ROMAR-180094 format. One line per field, with one value per residue (C-alpha): residue number from 0; x, y, z. Coordinates in Angstrom, 2 decimals. Example, Ala and Ser with C-alpha at 12.3 -4.5 7.8 and 13.67 -1.06 7.14 Angstrom:
# residues 2
pos	(0 1)
east	(12.30 13.67)
north	(-4.50 -1.06)
up	(7.80 7.14)
//
This chain:
# residues 135
pos	(0 1 2 3 4 5 6 7 8 9 10 11 12 13 14 15 16 17 18 19 20 21 22 23 24 25 26 27 28 29 30 31 32 33 34 35 36 37 38 39 40 41 42 43 44 45 46 47 48 49 50 51 52 53 54 55 56 57 58 59 60 61 62 63 64 65 66 67 68 69 70 71 72 73 74 75 76 77 78 79 80 81 82 83 84 85 86 87 88 89 90 91 92 93 94 95 96 97 98 99 100 101 102 103 104 105 106 107 108 109 110 111 112 113 114 115 116 117 118 119 120 121 122 123 124 125 126 127 128 129 130 131 132 133 134)
east	(-80.88 -81.38 -80.00 -82.60 -85.37 -83.97 -80.62 -79.18 -77.85 -79.27 -81.11 -84.74 -86.34 -89.58 -91.59 -94.39 -95.42 -93.37 -90.21 -90.33 -86.84 -85.24 -84.03 -84.66 -82.15 -84.20 -81.30 -80.98 -84.75 -84.90 -82.00 -83.76 -87.32 -88.47 -85.36 -86.35 -86.66 -90.18 -88.84 -87.17 -89.36 -87.47 -84.36 -82.23 -80.00 -77.74 -77.14 -75.69 -78.95 -82.56 -84.47 -86.98 -89.41 -91.46 -94.14 -95.45 -97.69 -97.18 -95.88 -92.55 -90.24 -90.52 -87.50 -85.89 -83.17 -81.32 -79.35 -80.06 -76.82 -78.99 -77.41 -80.17 -79.81 -83.50 -86.84 -88.05 -91.76 -94.03 -93.52 -96.96 -98.69 -95.54 -94.80 -91.45 -90.97 -94.74 -95.74 -97.25 -95.92 -98.81 -97.29 -94.17 -92.31 -89.39 -87.38 -84.36 -82.96 -79.61 -79.81 -79.43 -81.61 -81.80 -83.34 -84.27 -85.71 -89.30 -91.60 -93.52 -90.70 -88.56 -88.98 -87.00 -86.55 -85.20 -83.50 -82.42 -78.99 -80.43 -81.65 -85.27 -87.44 -88.29 -90.13 -90.93 -91.18 -92.76 -91.64 -93.58 -93.16 -93.39 -95.23 -93.47 -95.17 -93.17 -94.79)
north	(-117.56 -113.91 -113.11 -115.42 -113.18 -109.68 -108.34 -104.97 -106.16 -104.14 -107.00 -105.98 -103.19 -103.37 -100.29 -100.41 -101.83 -102.13 -103.05 -100.22 -99.35 -102.61 -105.15 -108.85 -111.31 -113.33 -115.67 -116.79 -117.20 -119.34 -121.51 -122.34 -122.67 -126.26 -127.21 -126.13 -129.20 -129.85 -130.26 -126.81 -124.72 -121.46 -119.72 -117.77 -115.20 -112.40 -109.06 -105.72 -103.79 -104.23 -106.99 -108.69 -111.58 -113.03 -115.71 -117.01 -119.83 -123.57 -123.30 -121.65 -121.56 -118.53 -116.24 -114.40 -111.89 -110.75 -107.76 -105.16 -103.23 -100.27 -99.22 -97.07 -97.95 -97.53 -96.86 -99.90 -100.64 -103.51 -106.17 -107.79 -108.07 -107.61 -110.32 -112.07 -114.42 -114.40 -115.30 -112.75 -112.29 -113.25 -111.85 -109.78 -107.27 -104.95 -102.87 -100.65 -100.49 -101.35 -104.42 -108.16 -111.25 -114.30 -117.50 -120.29 -123.75 -124.03 -127.00 -126.18 -124.63 -121.58 -118.40 -115.33 -111.97 -108.86 -106.50 -102.91 -101.65 -100.76 -104.38 -103.25 -105.82 -104.53 -107.63 -111.21 -113.93 -117.37 -119.82 -123.03 -124.96 -122.45 -119.90 -116.90 -114.25 -111.28 -108.52)
up	(-22.11 -21.20 -24.64 -26.15 -24.87 -24.99 -26.01 -26.77 -30.11 -33.01 -34.72 -34.71 -32.69 -30.73 -31.65 -29.10 -25.76 -22.59 -24.51 -27.08 -28.18 -27.07 -29.56 -29.93 -31.30 -33.77 -34.56 -30.95 -30.64 -33.77 -32.60 -29.32 -30.63 -30.15 -28.13 -24.62 -22.38 -21.08 -17.54 -17.49 -15.19 -14.93 -16.15 -13.69 -15.33 -14.22 -15.84 -14.83 -14.53 -13.51 -11.77 -14.10 -13.66 -16.53 -16.47 -19.78 -18.54 -18.94 -22.52 -21.64 -18.60 -16.35 -16.34 -13.45 -14.32 -11.23 -12.36 -9.79 -9.96 -10.91 -14.22 -15.74 -19.42 -20.29 -18.63 -16.71 -17.04 -16.06 -18.75 -18.30 -21.67 -23.74 -26.28 -26.53 -29.46 -30.09 -26.54 -24.14 -20.64 -18.36 -15.20 -14.76 -12.68 -13.37 -10.91 -11.49 -7.98 -6.47 -4.28 -3.99 -4.29 -2.01 -3.41 -1.00 -1.60 -0.37 0.02 -3.15 -5.21 -4.45 -2.42 -3.37 -1.70 -3.39 -0.93 -1.40 -0.37 3.05 3.45 3.01 1.18 -2.31 -3.56 -2.61 -5.23 -5.25 -7.92 -8.46 -11.67 -14.50 -12.35 -10.84 -8.77 -7.48 -5.43)
//
């Protein structure tokens, strides 16, 4: 589902905001629109660069993209306020650091910790329902 939100396929470019210069695959978005299960709270994806967390609110599952291999393909900026498929990101974080992520079941959802290559904590995340908060 990472491709549903953002891809590097030259389909349609975003000209402003935090995702300026990136492209969106409108075909994939249209194919999924209206077909996301109501009980899907968050999408966990992998990729070869950047760590990204998006929260849209109760209307759409949160997304966590754990791709912190550090490949600097574009400038990473805070995604909060950017729109993806017509819906603004209410809360988000983006980091372009090498590292790894540990996700553990918690009483109220999931707790995640992003570590750097020196095992230093770069961010802590709380996931509960469709809410995700990484700091």
